[in-house]
C-alpha positions as CSV (number, residue, x, y, z in Angstrom):
1,M,0.0,0.0,0.1
2,P,1.6,3.5,-1.0
3,V,1.9,5.8,1.8
4,P,2.1,9.7,1.0
5,G,5.5,11.2,2.4
6,G,6.8,7.6,3.6
7,S,7.6,4.2,2.2
8,F,4.9,1.5,1.5
9,F,3.4,-1.2,3.5
10,Y,1.8,-4.7,3.0
11,V,-1.7,-5.6,3.8
12,L,-2.3,-9.3,4.1
13,R,-5.7,-10.5,3.6
14,V,-6.4,-14.3,4.1
15,P,-9.9,-16.4,4.1
16,R,-11.7,-16.6,7.1
17,F,-10.5,-20.2,7.9
18,T,-6.9,-20.1,7.3
19,D,-4.8,-21.6,9.9
20,P,-3.5,-18.7,11.9
21,A,0.0,-20.0,12.2
22,Q,0.1,-20.0,8.1
23,A,-1.1,-16.6,7.9
24,F,1.4,-15.1,10.3
25,S,4.0,-17.0,8.4
26,L,3.3,-15.5,5.3
27,A,3.1,-12.1,7.0
28,A,6.7,-12.5,8.6
29,R,8.0,-12.9,4.9
30,C,6.9,-9.3,4.4
31,A,8.0,-7.9,7.7
32,P,8.8,-9.2,11.2
33,E,6.4,-6.9,12.7
34,V,2.7,-6.9,12.0
35,L,-0.5,-4.9,12.9
36,T,-3.2,-7.2,13.8
37,A,-6.5,-7.7,16.0
38,L,-5.9,-11.5,15.9
39,P,-3.9,-13.2,18.4
40,I,-0.5,-14.1,17.2
41,P,0.3,-17.7,17.9
42,P,3.5,-18.0,20.3
43,N,5.5,-20.0,17.7
44,A,5.0,-17.8,14.7
45,A,7.6,-16.2,12.9
46,A,5.8,-12.6,13.0
47,R,5.5,-10.8,16.4
48,P,3.1,-7.7,17.1
49,F,4.5,-4.3,16.3
50,V,5.4,-2.2,19.6
51,P,6.0,1.4,19.3
52,R,9.4,2.7,20.4
53,T,9.9,6.2,19.4
54,F,6.6,7.5,18.5
55,P,5.2,7.9,21.8
56,I,8.0,10.0,23.5
57,C,8.4,12.0,20.2
58,R,4.8,13.1,20.2
59,A,4.7,13.6,24.1
60,F,7.8,15.7,23.7
61,A,6.3,17.9,20.9
62,A,3.3,18.2,23.0
63,L,5.3,19.3,25.9
64,C,6.9,22.1,23.6
65,A,3.3,23.1,22.3
66,V,1.8,23.7,25.7
67,L,5.2,25.4,27.5
68,Q,4.9,28.0,24.7
69,L,1.4,28.9,25.8
70,T,2.3,29.0,29.6
71,R,3.9,32.4,29.4
72,L,6.2,31.4,32.2
73,P,9.6,33.2,31.8
74,P,12.1,30.9,30.1
75,Q,15.0,31.9,32.2
76,A,13.3,30.7,35.4
77,L,12.1,27.6,33.8
78,S,13.8,24.0,34.5
79,V,12.4,21.2,32.2
80,G,13.4,17.6,32.3
81,V,13.4,14.7,29.8
82,L,13.4,11.2,30.7
83,D,14.5,9.4,27.5
84,P,16.4,6.3,28.5
85,D,16.9,5.2,24.8
86,G,18.1,8.6,23.5
87,V,15.1,8.8,21.1
88,L,15.1,12.8,21.6
89,R,18.7,13.2,20.7
90,G,18.9,16.1,18.2
91,R,15.6,17.4,19.0
92,M,16.4,19.7,22.1
93,Q,16.7,22.8,20.1
94,A,12.8,22.8,20.1
95,L,12.7,23.0,24.0
96,L,15.8,25.2,24.6
97,P,14.1,28.6,23.7
98,L,11.2,27.8,26.3
99,A,13.5,26.9,29.2
100,A,17.0,28.0,30.2
101,D,17.5,24.9,32.5
102,V,17.0,21.6,30.6
103,R,18.0,18.3,31.8
104,V,18.2,14.9,30.1
105,V,18.1,11.5,31.8
106,T,19.5,8.6,29.5
107,N,21.2,5.5,29.5
108,D,24.0,6.8,27.1
109,P,24.6,10.4,27.8
110,R,27.2,10.6,24.9
111,R,24.3,10.5,22.5
112,F,23.4,13.9,23.4
113,E,26.9,15.6,23.2
114,A,25.7,17.4,20.0
115,D,22.8,18.8,21.7
116,V,24.9,20.0,24.9
117,L,27.0,21.8,22.5
118,S,24.4,23.4,20.4
119,A,22.5,24.5,23.5
120,R,25.6,26.3,24.9
121,R,26.6,28.1,21.7
122,Q,23.3,28.8,20.0
123,F,20.9,29.5,22.9
124,G,23.4,30.1,25.8
125,A,21.2,27.5,27.7
126,L,22.2,25.0,30.4
127,L,21.5,21.4,28.9
128,T,22.3,18.8,31.6
129,V,22.7,15.3,30.6
130,G,23.1,12.2,33.1
131,E,22.0,8.7,33.9
132,D,20.3,9.5,37.6
133,A,16.6,10.0,37.3
134,A,17.2,12.2,40.7
135,L,18.5,14.9,38.1
136,L,14.9,15.6,37.3
137,G,13.5,15.8,40.8
138,R,13.4,19.8,41.1
139,C,12.1,20.5,37.6
140,D,9.1,22.4,36.8
141,A,7.9,20.0,34.0
142,V,9.1,16.4,32.9
143,V,8.2,14.4,29.8
144,C,8.7,10.7,30.4
145,P,7.7,7.3,29.1
146,A,6.2,6.5,32.4
147,P,6.5,8.3,35.7
148,E,9.0,7.3,38.2
149,A,9.5,7.9,42.1
150,A,12.3,10.5,41.4
151,I,9.8,12.7,39.9
152,R,6.9,12.4,42.1
153,N,6.9,15.9,43.2
154,V,7.3,17.6,40.1
155,P,4.4,19.6,39.4
156,V,3.7,18.7,35.6
157,V,4.5,15.4,34.5
158,L,3.7,14.4,31.0
159,S,3.7,10.6,30.3
160,C,3.3,8.3,27.4
161,V,1.0,6.2,29.1
162,P,-1.7,7.1,31.6
163,A,-0.7,7.2,35.1
164,D,-2.0,8.3,38.6
165,G,-1.0,12.3,38.9
166,A,0.3,12.7,35.6
167,F,-0.9,14.1,32.3
168,S,-1.0,12.0,29.1
169,L,-2.0,12.7,25.6
170,A,-5.6,12.2,24.0
171,S,-5.6,9.8,20.9
172,V,-4.1,10.8,17.4
173,Q,-6.4,12.4,14.8
174,L,-5.1,10.7,11.5
175,P,-5.3,13.1,8.7
176,Q,-7.7,11.9,5.8
177,A,-4.7,11.0,3.7
178,Y,-3.6,8.5,6.3
179,A,-7.0,7.6,7.9
180,R,-8.4,5.9,4.6
181,L,-5.3,3.7,4.7
182,C,-5.7,2.2,8.3
183,P,-6.9,-1.4,8.0
184,D,-10.0,-2.2,9.6
185,G,-9.8,-3.5,13.1
186,T,-6.6,-1.4,13.4
187,Q,-6.1,1.2,16.4
188,G,-5.6,4.5,15.1
189,D,-2.6,5.4,17.6
190,L,-1.0,2.1,16.7
191,F,-1.2,2.8,12.8
192,A,0.1,6.1,13.4
193,A,3.1,4.9,15.3
194,A,3.8,2.4,12.4
195,L,3.4,5.1,9.7
196,F,6.2,7.1,11.8
197,E,8.5,4.5,12.9
198,K,8.3,1.9,10.0
199,C,7.1,4.0,6.9
200,G,9.3,7.2,7.7
201,V,6.3,9.4,7.8
202,R,7.0,12.8,9.3
203,A,3.7,14.9,8.7
204,P,3.6,17.2,11.5
205,E,-0.2,16.1,12.1
206,L,1.1,12.7,13.4
207,L,2.7,14.5,16.3
208,A,0.1,17.2,16.9
209,C,-1.3,17.5,20.3
210,T,-5.0,16.9,20.2
211,G,-5.8,17.1,23.9
212,I,-4.3,16.6,27.2
213,L,-5.6,14.2,29.8
214,R,-5.6,14.0,33.4
215,G,-7.8,11.2,35.2
216,G,-11.2,11.7,33.2
217,E,-10.7,15.2,32.2
218,R,-9.7,16.4,28.8
219,L,-8.2,19.6,28.3
220,D,-7.3,21.4,25.1
221,V,-3.7,22.9,24.7
222,R,-4.7,26.4,26.1
223,R,-6.3,25.0,29.2
224,A,-3.6,22.7,29.7
225,A,-1.2,25.7,29.6
226,L,-3.2,27.5,32.3
227,C,-3.4,24.6,34.5
228,W,0.2,23.8,34.1
229,R,1.2,27.4,35.0
230,A,-1.1,27.4,38.0
231,R,0.6,24.1,39.1
232,T,4.1,25.4,38.7
233,E,3.6,28.5,40.6
234,R,1.8,26.8,43.5
235,Q,4.8,24.5,43.8
236,R,7.2,27.5,43.7
237,K,5.3,29.1,46.5
238,K,5.5,26.0,48.7
239,L,9.2,25.9,48.1
240,S,9.8,29.7,48.8
């Protein structure tokens, strides 16, 4: 199936009573990972697609979009990024104009050497990179795959997965050009992740923030910005 702005993908259609092991064996000849609503047999060559980079990239983009609207002074703002696999290396330039103090926790700090140099030369900002999550403990906001104990008291935590006390993202709104390609029974967020990671699609709409969730409440970007600002200011008053 051709994909606008990216490489193609295969759609495998099989008769209803086909042996599942045989169907997934055929699918594995095209690609090792598949999107399917059917259970994959344990001994099948194919494996389910699991997003690895898309969730944190999308959360990072949302963090930047909301912070722009909080109108908090960048020179007094400290923002953290929990990125164990270094997915966001090369992207820190989007965050540096919004916060003078940016901290990254990752398993291999060397991956962010170019970001550290760029921060100092282009923005005069402090980009600190380390392996200890405690580095994020006094930040005003943190983006992460999932919350950890070290960031429990951070006023704004934007998580890739819903979690108690944290914010997360509403589902992706697929542009029509991609929505019409989504196979029946395939979750939209999962299809968007596959387009991004496997087909190389970089359409801004895939990363766009469609809403911020906390508990059962959904906030648009502007309401989220007001909420984040209020939380940050309350936390600062507690510490002063």
